[in-house]
Backbone as CSV, one residue per row, in Angstrom:
resi,resn,N_x,N_y,N_z,CA_x,CA_y,CA_z,C_x,C_y,C_z
1,MET,0.843,-1.185,0.000,0.000,0.000,0.000,0.883,1.242,0.000
2,ASP,0.509,2.221,-0.809,1.219,3.500,-0.864,0.293,4.604,-0.370
3,TYR,0.788,5.399,0.573,0.011,6.523,1.094,0.797,7.808,0.829
4,LYS,0.092,8.830,0.356,0.688,10.153,0.140,-0.111,11.174,0.936
5,GLY,0.574,12.155,1.469,-0.124,13.176,2.238,0.581,14.513,2.166
6,ILE,-0.091,15.539,2.701,0.462,16.892,2.767,0.258,17.414,4.181
7,ALA,1.284,18.065,4.722,1.201,18.599,6.084,1.534,20.082,6.088
8,LEU,0.860,20.802,6.962,1.172,22.219,7.142,2.416,22.360,8.020
9,PRO,3.306,23.273,7.692,4.455,23.516,8.558,4.017,24.278,9.807
10,SER,4.799,24.182,10.852,4.520,24.969,12.062,5.014,26.390,11.848
11,TRP,4.549,27.308,12.712,5.007,28.691,12.612,6.517,28.776,12.870
12,GLU,7.001,27.953,13.783,8.434,27.934,14.076,9.239,27.528,12.837
13,GLN,8.790,26.506,12.132,9.485,26.069,10.924,9.476,27.158,9.854
14,ILE,8.355,27.859,9.743,8.265,28.938,8.761,9.200,30.081,9.140
15,ALA,9.153,30.502,10.398,9.926,31.651,10.860,11.433,31.404,10.764
16,LEU,11.857,30.170,11.032,13.278,29.840,11.033,13.762,29.305,9.684
17,GLY,12.871,29.246,8.711,13.250,28.754,7.399,13.631,27.288,7.400
18,ARG,12.956,26.508,8.217,13.273,25.085,8.352,12.096,24.187,7.944
19,ILE,11.376,24.607,6.936,10.238,23.815,6.481,10.768,22.531,5.826
20,PRO,10.410,21.373,6.328,10.904,20.123,5.731,10.266,19.891,4.368
21,LYS,10.994,19.200,3.502,10.431,18.889,2.185,9.408,17.763,2.295
22,HIS,9.814,16.674,2.906,8.893,15.551,3.064,9.431,14.580,4.101
23,ILE,8.546,13.730,4.557,8.893,12.668,5.497,8.477,11.346,4.862
24,GLU,9.386,10.374,4.887,9.084,9.075,4.289,9.168,7.969,5.335
25,TYR,8.326,6.968,5.154,8.348,5.782,6.012,8.071,4.563,5.151
26,SER,8.870,3.525,5.320,8.656,2.276,4.609,8.721,1.120,5.591
27,SER,7.747,0.226,5.509,7.697,-0.896,6.450,8.759,-1.952,6.155
28,THR,9.453,-1.813,4.998,10.525,-2.773,4.720,11.684,-2.564,5.677
29,GLY,11.833,-1.317,6.153,12.910,-1.023,7.085,14.275,-0.994,6.431
30,ASN,14.328,-1.086,5.112,15.595,-1.125,4.404,15.403,-0.489,3.039
31,GLN,16.111,0.615,2.802,15.918,1.358,1.555,16.374,0.569,0.334
32,THR,17.237,-0.452,0.550,17.744,-1.218,-0.585,16.873,-2.423,-0.901
33,SER,15.889,-2.709,-0.039,15.035,-3.876,-0.248,13.857,-3.528,-1.147
34,ARG,13.430,-4.506,-1.912,12.233,-4.309,-2.736,10.992,-4.505,-1.878
35,ASN,9.967,-3.714,-2.179,8.716,-3.841,-1.443,8.028,-5.159,-1.774
36,ALA,7.441,-5.767,-0.755,6.616,-6.952,-0.951,5.157,-6.530,-0.926
37,ALA,4.270,-7.484,-1.218,2.840,-7.168,-1.362,2.246,-6.570,-0.097
38,LYS,2.744,-6.980,1.075,2.144,-6.531,2.327,2.852,-5.304,2.918
39,ASP,3.834,-4.765,2.215,4.565,-3.612,2.733,3.758,-2.323,2.567
40,THR,4.139,-1.326,3.353,3.465,-0.032,3.335,4.488,1.081,3.158
41,ASP,4.213,1.977,2.236,5.048,3.163,2.030,4.209,4.405,2.310
42,ILE,4.766,5.297,3.126,4.072,6.552,3.452,5.007,7.712,3.129
43,GLU,4.506,8.706,2.423,5.285,9.899,2.107,4.411,11.123,2.346
44,ILE,4.886,12.004,3.233,4.160,13.225,3.579,4.967,14.426,3.112
45,PHE,4.406,15.222,2.215,5.060,16.430,1.725,4.638,17.623,2.574
46,SER,5.550,18.573,2.760,5.119,19.854,3.310,4.305,20.565,2.236
47,LEU,3.421,21.457,2.644,2.587,22.171,1.679,3.440,22.932,0.668
48,HIS,4.488,23.592,1.157,5.358,24.371,0.276,6.016,23.472,-0.780
49,GLU,6.492,22.293,-0.351,7.159,21.385,-1.279,6.167,20.841,-2.303
50,PHE,4.951,20.545,-1.848,3.948,20.021,-2.777,3.631,21.043,-3.864
51,ILE,3.430,22.299,-3.469,3.129,23.346,-4.450,4.285,23.483,-5.439
52,LYS,5.504,23.421,-4.938,6.690,23.510,-5.800,6.705,22.362,-6.816
53,LEU,6.462,21.138,-6.351,6.467,19.970,-7.237,5.363,20.057,-8.285
54,ALA,4.198,20.523,-7.858,3.074,20.634,-8.790,3.350,21.694,-9.859
55,LEU,3.970,22.795,-9.466,4.320,23.834,-10.440,5.357,23.331,-11.437
56,GLU,6.198,22.392,-11.007,7.199,21.794,-11.892,6.595,20.718,-12.798
57,GLY,5.365,20.302,-12.480,4.727,19.252,-13.263,5.208,17.870,-12.895
58,GLN,5.630,17.673,-11.639,6.124,16.368,-11.205,4.971,15.365,-11.127
59,THR,5.257,14.134,-11.531,4.205,13.121,-11.613,3.559,12.835,-10.267
60,ALA,4.349,12.773,-9.193,3.786,12.455,-7.878,2.738,13.476,-7.470
61,ALA,3.036,14.758,-7.687,2.093,15.817,-7.332,0.838,15.755,-8.190
62,PHE,1.006,15.524,-9.494,-0.156,15.468,-10.384,-1.015,14.240,-10.109
63,ASP,-0.399,13.141,-9.708,-1.182,11.975,-9.295,-2.074,12.332,-8.118
64,MET,-1.515,13.037,-7.142,-2.274,13.412,-5.951,-3.390,14.392,-6.295
65,LEU,-3.118,15.316,-7.195,-4.127,16.312,-7.578,-5.360,15.671,-8.193
66,HIS,-5.185,14.505,-8.805,-6.285,13.874,-9.532,-6.776,12.593,-8.872
67,VAL,-6.398,12.381,-7.621,-6.817,11.160,-6.926,-8.337,11.167,-6.737
68,PRO,-9.005,10.035,-6.957,-10.464,9.974,-6.771,-10.846,10.218,-5.309
69,GLN,-12.018,10.754,-5.099,-12.464,11.080,-3.743,-12.511,9.852,-2.845
70,GLU,-12.847,8.690,-3.412,-12.950,7.486,-2.583,-11.591,6.999,-2.084
71,CYS,-10.526,7.559,-2.624,-9.180,7.167,-2.174,-8.606,8.138,-1.152
72,ILE,-9.346,9.179,-0.806,-8.872,10.149,0.185,-9.302,9.694,1.579
73,LEU,-8.324,9.484,2.455,-8.611,8.998,3.805,-8.962,10.136,4.746
74,GLU,-8.249,11.270,4.627,-8.539,12.452,5.457,-8.486,13.683,4.563
75,ASN,-9.440,14.567,4.763,-9.553,15.736,3.900,-9.502,17.009,4.729
76,SER,-9.404,18.139,4.059,-9.424,19.448,4.724,-9.876,20.485,3.718
77,TYR,-10.258,21.638,4.197,-10.718,22.687,3.289,-9.555,23.195,2.436
78,ILE,-8.319,23.092,2.953,-7.153,23.526,2.175,-6.952,22.593,0.986
79,TRP,-7.035,21.273,1.238,-6.866,20.335,0.132,-8.010,20.455,-0.871
80,GLU,-9.213,20.665,-0.392,-10.350,20.837,-1.298,-10.133,22.032,-2.215
81,PHE,-9.554,23.105,-1.663,-9.259,24.291,-2.469,-8.199,23.972,-3.522
82,ILE,-7.146,23.255,-3.105,-6.079,22.904,-4.045,-6.622,22.057,-5.184
83,GLN,-7.395,21.036,-4.830,-7.906,20.137,-5.864,-8.904,20.846,-6.780
84,ALA,-9.701,21.738,-6.212,-10.686,22.464,-7.019,-10.019,23.419,-8.007
85,ASN,-8.798,23.845,-7.698,-8.081,24.801,-8.543,-6.850,24.178,-9.208
86,ARG,-6.868,22.876,-9.355,-5.693,22.197,-9.906,-5.375,22.643,-11.329
87,HIS,-6.381,23.149,-12.037,-6.132,23.617,-13.404,-5.127,24.766,-13.435
88,GLU,-4.935,25.451,-12.285,-3.960,26.541,-12.230,-2.523,26.010,-12.283
89,PHE,-2.348,24.695,-12.138,-1.032,24.069,-12.289,-0.778,23.635,-13.734
90,TYR,-1.839,23.618,-14.537,-1.713,23.075,-15.889,-0.935,24.027,-16.802
91,SER,-0.174,23.441,-17.693,0.472,24.203,-18.759,0.824,23.237,-19.876
92,ARG,1.053,23.777,-21.040,1.406,22.896,-22.164,2.833,22.386,-22.041
93,ARG,3.650,23.051,-21.225,5.046,22.657,-21.035,5.189,21.880,-19.739
94,ILE,4.692,20.686,-19.748,4.755,19.863,-18.538,6.110,19.163,-18.550
95,GLY,7.153,19.945,-18.240,8.520,19.483,-18.414,8.879,18.227,-17.659
96,ALA,8.474,18.141,-16.391,8.868,16.994,-15.579,8.239,15.706,-16.105
97,PHE,6.980,15.776,-16.483,6.281,14.615,-17.036,7.016,14.098,-18.274
98,LEU,7.188,14.981,-19.247,7.800,14.589,-20.511,9.264,14.235,-20.319
99,GLY,9.943,14.999,-19.464,11.362,14.748,-19.217,11.619,13.362,-18.675
100,TYR,10.744,12.914,-17.781,10.911,11.583,-17.197,10.765,10.509,-18.267
101,ALA,9.769,10.644,-19.111,9.554,9.670,-20.176,10.738,9.656,-21.140
102,GLN,11.252,10.842,-21.484,12.380,10.917,-22.401,13.642,10.327,-21.782
103,THR,13.823,10.537,-20.469,14.996,9.991,-19.784,15.006,8.473,-19.850
104,GLN,13.850,7.857,-19.605,13.765,6.402,-19.668,13.985,5.902,-21.091
105,ALA,13.486,6.662,-22.069,13.685,6.272,-23.458,15.162,6.300,-23.818
106,ALA,15.842,7.372,-23.411,17.263,7.510,-23.722,18.113,6.503,-22.957
107,LYS,17.703,6.189,-21.740,18.493,5.308,-20.874,18.715,3.946,-21.493
108,TYR,17.724,3.446,-22.194,17.826,2.105,-22.752,17.995,2.105,-24.271
109,GLY,18.399,3.250,-24.811,18.683,3.275,-26.234,17.484,2.993,-27.098
110,ILE,16.320,3.507,-26.687,15.100,3.145,-27.391,15.113,3.630,-28.847
111,LYS,15.673,4.759,-29.095,15.639,5.278,-30.460,16.918,4.898,-31.196
112,GLY,16.818,3.947,-32.117,17.974,3.451,-32.835,18.659,4.503,-33.682
113,SER,17.949,5.578,-34.031,18.555,6.604,-34.860,19.712,7.300,-34.154
114,ARG,19.750,7.276,-32.840,20.890,7.852,-32.104,22.174,7.100,-32.461
115,LEU,22.086,5.776,-32.398,23.251,4.961,-32.725,23.645,5.136,-34.195
116,ASN,22.653,5.205,-35.057,22.937,5.354,-36.482,23.641,6.674,-36.764
117,ASP,23.195,7.749,-36.122,23.832,9.055,-36.321,25.264,9.052,-35.787
118,ALA,25.449,8.464,-34.606,26.794,8.397,-34.019,27.726,7.578,-34.909
119,LYS,27.226,6.475,-35.442,28.035,5.622,-36.316,28.443,6.375,-37.579
120,ALA,27.510,7.139,-38.137,27.812,7.908,-39.349,28.923,8.921,-39.094
121,VAL,28.877,9.579,-37.925,29.909,10.560,-37.569,31.256,9.868,-37.389
122,LEU,31.269,8.715,-36.740,32.516,7.964,-36.535,33.154,7.594,-37.876
123,GLU,32.338,7.137,-38.797,32.862,6.751,-40.113,33.420,7.973,-40.847
124,TRP,32.745,9.115,-40.724,33.221,10.351,-41.356,34.552,10.780,-40.755
125,LEU,34.671,10.701,-39.434,35.903,11.101,-38.758,37.080,10.212,-39.172
126,LEU,36.843,8.925,-39.345,37.903,8.007,-39.769,38.432,8.368,-41.150
127,ASP,37.584,8.941,-41.984,37.994,9.299,-43.344,38.809,10.592,-43.401
128,GLN,38.873,11.337,-42.282,39.510,12.653,-42.305,41.024,12.588,-42.085
129,GLY,41.522,11.492,-41.566,42.960,11.399,-41.323,43.330,11.944,-39.961
130,GLU,44.495,11.579,-39.473,44.951,11.950,-38.131,45.611,13.328,-38.125
131,GLY,45.589,13.952,-36.940,46.322,15.197,-36.735,45.588,16.448,-37.152
132,LYS,44.506,16.334,-37.883,43.767,17.507,-38.340,42.774,17.974,-37.270
133,ARG,42.397,19.217,-37.382,41.312,19.738,-36.553,40.029,19.749,-37.386
134,LEU,38.896,19.693,-36.693,37.622,19.643,-37.422,37.460,20.823,-38.368
135,LYS,37.871,22.005,-37.926,37.675,23.203,-38.744,38.483,23.163,-40.037
136,ASP,39.508,22.291,-40.082,40.322,22.185,-41.284,39.782,21.137,-42.259
137,CYS,38.720,20.447,-41.848,38.098,19.443,-42.716,36.998,20.087,-43.564
138,ASP,36.536,19.386,-44.550,35.424,19.873,-45.372,34.124,19.599,-44.609
139,LEU,33.681,20.568,-43.813,32.511,20.371,-42.949,31.205,20.305,-43.731
140,SER,31.255,20.660,-45.003,30.036,20.557,-45.820,29.651,19.093,-46.041
141,THR,30.606,18.182,-45.820,30.327,16.757,-45.990,29.994,16.070,-44.665
142,PHE,29.932,16.858,-43.568,29.644,16.280,-42.250,28.260,15.630,-42.272
143,PRO,28.107,14.462,-41.682,26.813,13.757,-41.718,25.675,14.587,-41.138
144,GLN,24.476,14.341,-41.624,23.276,14.980,-41.101,22.366,13.918,-40.499
145,GLY,21.563,14.335,-39.503,20.656,13.389,-38.872,19.821,14.069,-37.807
146,ASP,18.867,13.342,-37.266,17.975,13.890,-36.238,18.739,14.299,-34.986
147,HIS,19.886,13.654,-34.739,20.631,13.905,-33.499,21.992,14.544,-33.772
148,ILE,22.089,15.219,-34.922,23.299,15.945,-35.286,22.910,17.389,-35.560
149,GLU,23.545,18.308,-34.861,23.179,19.721,-34.991,24.434,20.584,-35.006
150,PHE,24.448,21.583,-35.868,25.555,22.550,-35.907,25.092,23.848,-35.272
151,VAL,25.860,24.348,-34.304,25.496,25.571,-33.583,26.665,26.544,-33.630
152,SER,26.389,27.773,-34.037,27.402,28.826,-34.055,27.007,29.899,-33.059
153,THR,27.810,30.077,-32.008,27.486,31.000,-30.918,28.387,32.231,-30.981
154,PRO,27.820,33.432,-31.159,28.636,34.655,-31.201,29.336,34.906,-29.866
155,THR,30.526,35.492,-29.914,31.266,35.848,-28.704,31.376,37.364,-28.603
156,ALA,31.933,37.825,-27.477,32.016,39.269,-27.226,32.935,39.972,-28.214
157,ASP,33.910,39.277,-28.791,34.860,39.912,-29.711,34.442,39.755,-31.178
158,TRP,33.139,39.565,-31.395,32.553,39.482,-32.727,32.999,38.242,-33.512
159,LYS,33.521,37.293,-32.809,33.842,36.020,-33.445,32.722,35.044,-33.113
160,SER,32.967,33.782,-33.315,31.933,32.803,-32.991,32.578,31.484,-32.585
161,ILE,31.822,30.716,-31.793,32.246,29.381,-31.401,31.357,28.398,-32.148
162,ASP,31.971,27.628,-33.017,31.226,26.668,-33.827,31.277,25.294,-33.164
163,THR,30.115,24.704,-32.983,30.027,23.444,-32.246,29.086,22.479,-32.959
164,PHE,29.497,21.227,-33.029,28.599,20.162,-33.458,28.038,19.493,-32.208
165,ARG,26.720,19.349,-32.159,26.095,18.593,-31.082,25.660,17.245,-31.662
166,ILE,26.281,16.195,-31.150,26.048,14.853,-31.663,25.477,13.999,-30.545
167,CYS,24.201,13.657,-30.662,23.517,12.874,-29.625,23.677,13.522,-28.252
168,GLY,23.601,14.856,-28.229,23.680,15.585,-26.970,25.084,15.935,-26.525
169,ARG,26.104,15.453,-27.232,27.490,15.750,-26.875,27.993,16.904,-27.721
170,GLY,28.508,17.959,-27.073,29.015,19.120,-27.790,30.482,18.958,-28.149
171,ILE,30.824,19.174,-29.431,32.204,19.065,-29.894,32.527,20.304,-30.714
172,GLN,33.419,21.151,-30.218,33.793,22.362,-30.938,34.672,22.019,-32.134
173,THR,34.583,22.850,-33.156,35.338,22.571,-34.386,36.829,22.810,-34.218
174,THR,37.233,23.370,-33.075,38.661,23.612,-32.839,39.384,22.366,-32.333
175,VAL,38.651,21.316,-31.942,39.292,20.113,-31.419,39.827,19.264,-32.562
176,THR,40.722,18.341,-32.229,41.278,17.467,-33.250,40.275,16.386,-33.635
177,VAL,40.478,15.836,-34.801,39.633,14.732,-35.267,39.748,13.548,-34.315
178,ASP,40.960,13.307,-33.804,41.166,12.193,-32.887,40.342,12.360,-31.615
179,TYR,40.354,13.593,-31.070,39.595,13.849,-29.835,38.102,13.691,-30.091
180,ALA,37.624,14.231,-31.199,36.204,14.114,-31.530,35.801,12.647,-31.654
181,TYR,36.666,11.855,-32.251,36.376,10.424,-32.408,36.245,9.754,-31.042
182,GLN,37.139,10.082,-30.112,37.088,9.490,-28.774,35.770,9.810,-28.077
183,VAL,35.331,11.071,-28.186,34.089,11.488,-27.522,32.890,10.732,-28.093
184,VAL,32.780,10.717,-29.408,31.622,10.070,-30.043,31.681,8.554,-29.846
185,ASN,32.874,7.984,-29.925,33.011,6.531,-29.773,32.662,6.084,-28.359
186,HIS,33.011,6.906,-27.366,32.665,6.580,-25.974,31.152,6.494,-25.821
187,PHE,30.454,7.471,-26.390,28.995,7.440,-26.360,28.472,6.221,-27.115
188,TYR,29.012,5.967,-28.302,28.527,4.886,-29.157,28.671,3.531,-28.476
189,GLN,29.814,3.312,-27.830,30.050,2.018,-27.187,29.135,1.829,-25.974
190,ASN,29.076,2.840,-25.096,28.254,2.718,-23.880,26.768,2.639,-24.213
191,TYR,26.338,3.526,-25.095,24.928,3.565,-25.466,24.547,2.300,-26.217
192,GLY,25.451,1.836,-27.060,25.187,0.638,-27.828,25.040,-0.592,-26.956
193,ASP,25.875,-0.682,-25.901,25.777,-1.818,-24.980,24.408,-1.852,-24.315
194,ARG,23.936,-0.682,-23.847,22.631,-0.618,-23.184,21.520,-0.985,-24.163
195,ALA,21.641,-0.479,-25.401,20.608,-0.756,-26.397,20.555,-2.240,-26.733
196,ARG,21.732,-2.847,-26.871,21.766,-4.271,-27.202,21.227,-5.122,-26.056
197,GLN,21.595,-4.758,-24.825,21.066,-5.485,-23.669,19.554,-5.334,-23.582
198,ALA,19.090,-4.098,-23.817,17.644,-3.843,-23.749,16.906,-4.647,-24.810
199,ALA,17.511,-4.754,-26.002,16.873,-5.507,-27.078,16.696,-6.973,-26.699
200,LEU,17.563,-7.460,-25.821,17.454,-8.838,-25.345,16.643,-8.932,-24.050
201,GLY,16.117,-7.793,-23.604,15.327,-7.779,-22.375,16.172,-7.855,-21.128
202,GLN,17.448,-7.442,-21.212,18.362,-7.540,-20.080,18.638,-6.158,-19.488
203,GLY,18.777,-6.115,-18.174,19.181,-4.885,-17.503,18.163,-3.768,-17.535
204,ILE,16.912,-4.079,-17.772,15.882,-3.042,-17.868,15.151,-2.907,-16.540
205,ASP,15.017,-1.695,-16.070,14.209,-1.417,-14.878,12.764,-1.264,-15.354
206,TRP,12.051,-2.378,-15.432,10.704,-2.358,-15.998,9.750,-1.491,-15.183
207,LYS,9.981,-1.402,-13.875,9.130,-0.550,-13.047,9.262,0.907,-13.477
208,ALA,10.512,1.354,-13.689,10.738,2.737,-14.118,10.167,2.973,-15.511
209,VAL,10.328,2.001,-16.390,9.788,2.146,-17.748,8.261,2.230,-17.713
210,SER,7.635,1.415,-16.849,6.171,1.454,-16.757,5.692,2.807,-16.253
211,HIS,6.435,3.414,-15.319,6.076,4.753,-14.833,6.189,5.775,-15.970
212,ALA,7.217,5.605,-16.806,7.396,6.527,-17.931,6.252,6.400,-18.919
213,VAL,5.845,5.158,-19.212,4.729,4.932,-20.132,3.443,5.511,-19.548
214,ARG,3.230,5.273,-18.248,2.032,5.827,-17.599,2.043,7.345,-17.672
215,ALA,3.217,7.953,-17.428,3.330,9.411,-17.510,2.951,9.896,-18.906
216,GLY,3.385,9.149,-19.925,3.040,9.531,-21.292,1.547,9.504,-21.533
217,PHE,0.888,8.440,-21.089,-0.571,8.355,-21.236,-1.266,9.511,-20.510
218,GLN,-0.772,9.835,-19.318,-1.405,10.889,-18.523,-1.236,12.265,-19.166
219,ILE,-0.053,12.520,-19.740,0.139,13.819,-20.404,-0.788,13.947,-21.601
220,VAL,-0.902,12.872,-22.355,-1.793,12.909,-23.529,-3.212,13.255,-23.100
221,GLU,-3.703,12.609,-22.044,-5.056,12.884,-21.579,-5.192,14.319,-21.091
222,LEU,-4.171,14.802,-20.372,-4.234,16.168,-19.844,-4.266,17.195,-20.972
223,LEU,-3.422,17.000,-21.985,-3.360,17.947,-23.087,-4.615,17.908,-23.956
224,LYS,-5.266,16.736,-24.017,-6.473,16.605,-24.840,-7.743,16.967,-24.087
225,HIS,-7.820,16.579,-22.789,-9.081,16.697,-22.065,-8.987,17.511,-20.776
226,ASN,-7.821,18.103,-20.498,-7.643,18.962,-19.315,-7.929,18.242,-18.000
227,THR,-7.597,16.979,-17.944,-7.737,16.232,-16.692,-6.911,14.960,-16.783
228,ILE,-6.766,14.282,-15.648,-6.110,12.973,-15.585,-7.035,12.054,-14.797
229,THR,-7.320,10.887,-15.352,-8.310,9.985,-14.767,-7.642,8.792,-14.086
230,PHE,-8.128,8.489,-12.892,-7.731,7.272,-12.174,-8.986,6.501,-11.779
231,PRO,-8.928,5.148,-11.818,-7.789,4.335,-12.271,-7.579,4.462,-13.766
232,ARG,-6.348,4.183,-14.219,-6.015,4.324,-15.620,-6.700,3.251,-16.457
233,SER,-7.185,3.645,-17.619,-7.810,2.677,-18.529,-6.770,1.722,-19.108
234,GLU,-5.488,2.126,-19.047,-4.412,1.289,-19.583,-3.789,0.405,-18.508
235,ALA,-4.486,0.237,-17.368,-3.898,-0.459,-16.215,-3.374,-1.853,-16.571
236,GLU,-4.144,-2.604,-17.334,-3.734,-3.970,-17.674,-2.431,-3.967,-18.472
237,TYR,-2.330,-3.053,-19.428,-1.111,-2.938,-20.232,0.065,-2.507,-19.369
238,LEU,-0.153,-1.523,-18.480,0.913,-1.015,-17.630,1.452,-2.097,-16.692
239,ILE,0.570,-2.957,-16.194,1.012,-4.062,-15.320,1.901,-5.025,-16.106
240,LYS,1.540,-5.287,-17.351,2.358,-6.170,-18.178,3.741,-5.567,-18.425
241,VAL,3.782,-4.240,-18.631,5.076,-3.568,-18.807,5.885,-3.653,-17.519
242,LYS,5.255,-3.352,-16.404,5.936,-3.315,-15.115,6.526,-4.664,-14.738
243,THR,5.852,-5.731,-15.119,6.301,-7.084,-14.766,7.128,-7.736,-15.877
244,GLY,7.484,-6.951,-16.912,8.361,-7.448,-17.956,7.765,-8.531,-18.826
245,GLN,6.445,-8.501,-19.014,5.787,-9.544,-19.793,5.786,-9.267,-21.291
246,LEU,6.146,-8.035,-21.683,6.073,-7.663,-23.095,7.467,-7.526,-23.697
247,PRO,7.592,-7.759,-24.996,8.900,-7.610,-25.650,9.388,-6.169,-25.557
248,TYR,10.686,-6.021,-25.388,11.284,-4.692,-25.309,10.954,-3.842,-26.534
249,ALA,11.052,-4.443,-27.713,10.827,-3.683,-28.941,9.426,-3.073,-28.976
250,GLU,8.439,-3.831,-28.499,7.057,-3.346,-28.505,6.892,-2.172,-27.537
251,VAL,7.436,-2.320,-26.326,7.311,-1.260,-25.321,8.062,-0.009,-25.751
252,SER,9.260,-0.183,-26.286,10.063,0.965,-26.697,9.385,1.741,-27.820
253,GLU,8.797,1.021,-28.748,8.088,1.678,-29.847,6.888,2.465,-29.334
254,ASN,6.161,1.894,-28.383,5.002,2.589,-27.818,5.414,3.832,-27.043
255,LEU,6.524,3.739,-26.300,6.982,4.897,-25.532,7.430,6.012,-26.463
256,GLU,8.177,5.667,-27.504,8.594,6.674,-28.477,7.381,7.327,-29.137
257,SER,6.383,6.521,-29.458,5.166,7.040,-30.080,4.451,8.002,-29.139
258,LEU,4.407,7.660,-27.844,3.769,8.537,-26.860,4.498,9.872,-26.766
259,ILE,5.824,9.827,-26.757,6.617,11.057,-26.655,6.361,11.959,-27.858
260,GLU,6.341,11.388,-29.046,6.089,12.180,-30.252,4.666,12.742,-30.249
261,ARG,3.719,11.942,-29.746,2.336,12.401,-29.680,2.199,13.577,-28.713
262,VAL,2.901,13.500,-27.585,2.867,14.595,-26.610,3.422,15.875,-27.228
263,LYS,4.528,15.766,-27.934,5.128,16.944,-28.555,4.166,17.605,-29.541
264,LEU,3.449,16.800,-30.297,2.480,17.334,-31.258,1.311,18.006,-30.541
265,LEU,0.820,17.357,-29.482,-0.296,17.922,-28.725,0.103,19.224,-28.036
266,GLN,1.358,19.313,-27.592,1.823,20.543,-26.957,1.730,21.725,-27.906
267,GLN,2.042,21.480,-29.164,2.014,22.566,-30.153,0.604,23.105,-30.368
268,ASN,-0.398,22.228,-30.251,-1.775,22.620,-30.546,-2.633,22.823,-29.301
269,SER,-2.018,22.688,-28.114,-2.790,22.766,-26.871,-3.274,24.193,-26.596
270,ILE,-4.450,24.281,-25.980,-4.988,25.585,-25.573,-4.558,25.939,-24.150
271,LEU,-3.807,25.059,-23.506,-3.332,25.335,-22.151,-2.314,26.474,-22.174
272,PRO,-2.168,27.197,-21.054,-1.195,28.294,-21.016,0.240,27.784,-21.144
273,GLU,1.130,28.681,-21.484,2.535,28.314,-21.655,3.178,27.905,-20.328
274,GLN,2.756,28.560,-19.239,3.309,28.290,-17.916,2.174,28.162,-16.901
275,PRO,2.398,27.422,-15.794,1.380,27.364,-14.739,1.225,28.719,-14.066
276,ASN,0.130,28.891,-13.340,-0.170,30.172,-12.703,0.573,30.278,-11.365
277,ARG,1.838,30.622,-11.435,2.686,30.693,-10.239,2.189,31.759,-9.262
278,ASP,1.745,32.900,-9.774,1.270,33.982,-8.902,0.085,33.518,-8.050
279,PHE,-0.807,32.746,-8.677,-1.979,32.250,-7.959,-1.566,31.423,-6.758
280,TRP,-0.600,30.521,-6.949,-0.219,29.617,-5.872,0.681,30.277,-4.837
281,GLU,1.444,31.278,-5.244,2.236,32.022,-4.266,1.323,32.847,-3.354
282,THR,0.278,33.434,-3.949,-0.706,34.162,-3.133,-1.416,33.221,-2.173
283,PHE,-1.747,32.035,-2.652,-2.379,31.015,-1.812,-1.480,30.644,-0.636
284,LEU,-0.208,30.403,-0.907,0.728,30.034,0.167,0.837,31.143,1.213
285,MET,0.891,32.383,0.765,0.977,33.497,1.717,-0.269,33.571,2.591
286,SER,-1.415,33.277,2.022,-2.663,33.283,2.789,-2.641,32.206,3.867
287,VAL,-2.153,31.013,3.516,-2.076,29.925,4.485,-1.102,30.269,5.601
288,VAL,0.035,30.871,5.247,1.023,31.269,6.258,0.422,32.289,7.224
289,LYS,-0.367,33.206,6.707,-1.019,34.197,7.570,-1.960,33.524,8.559
290,ILE,-2.689,32.506,8.081,-3.601,31.773,8.964,-2.822,31.083,10.079
291,ILE,-1.702,30.467,9.700,-0.860,29.787,10.710,-0.336,30.800,11.719
292,ALA,0.071,31.986,11.254,0.609,33.018,12.143,-0.474,33.520,13.103
293,ILE,-1.692,33.687,12.600,-2.796,34.155,13.446,-3.120,33.126,14.521
294,LYS,-3.158,31.857,14.124,-3.437,30.794,15.106,-2.340,30.742,16.175
295,GLU,-1.088,30.957,15.748,0.021,30.964,16.692,-0.133,32.120,17.685
296,ALA,-0.577,33.282,17.178,-0.723,34.458,18.040,-1.848,34.285,19.063
297,LEU,-2.870,33.517,18.677,-3.993,33.274,19.603,-3.620,32.262,20.667
């Protein structure tokens, strides 16, 4: 069983700047142990931390914002206000949600085009010969791809710094071909090992991947219908992912598809660009005033 909660800080904690972020309790008694069916996890966020997480679009906070009423054990007028105004946390740039899904995708080499782009760059570098610098090569023949980008950044002395970004790795054109090869090859070998293992279903944290897939489904629903529904209609599929019952290739393809779908929906969403931070900061100040008044009485 998992329990989540929110607690008000004391006036002393507020005054001394010692508001705790959260308190956790696990009946396993060991942070390195896996939870069993009868174990209990409890996590209590301070109000300030919860508002911060929700403004960031963190999955834990958004799960709590949309929890069904029958799953709430204890309620308060403060929580009712938060849940009634949860739309003030919504934005089309739900960075934490999408970021988590993308991190899991990248972790296991889900997109084969990364490896293909890196391989193309390695082959090009081998053809350039030793001892040269990138800027001395014919850069018009440099490979192109989804994960290859050329960036020219102006400097204060009216010059520029030219950089190739290859699968997220920045390589300036002033470096030698040998150095560039080492950087790209290091990525290619490490990333390739993870991708190959994942393709065989090895070394995958299926629980983390299932959370990423669930996050993708939830973002799609939020961007399309301005809400998140629990229990999830995809529960049966998510359980199969979590327990490693499905082929890696199938899950990876679905996760990539979800990420691309989210990006498209973000472009056409009617949600605001950013959450309403002013609204929630005003709310927090009001709650602090109430705590201060109660302390004075």
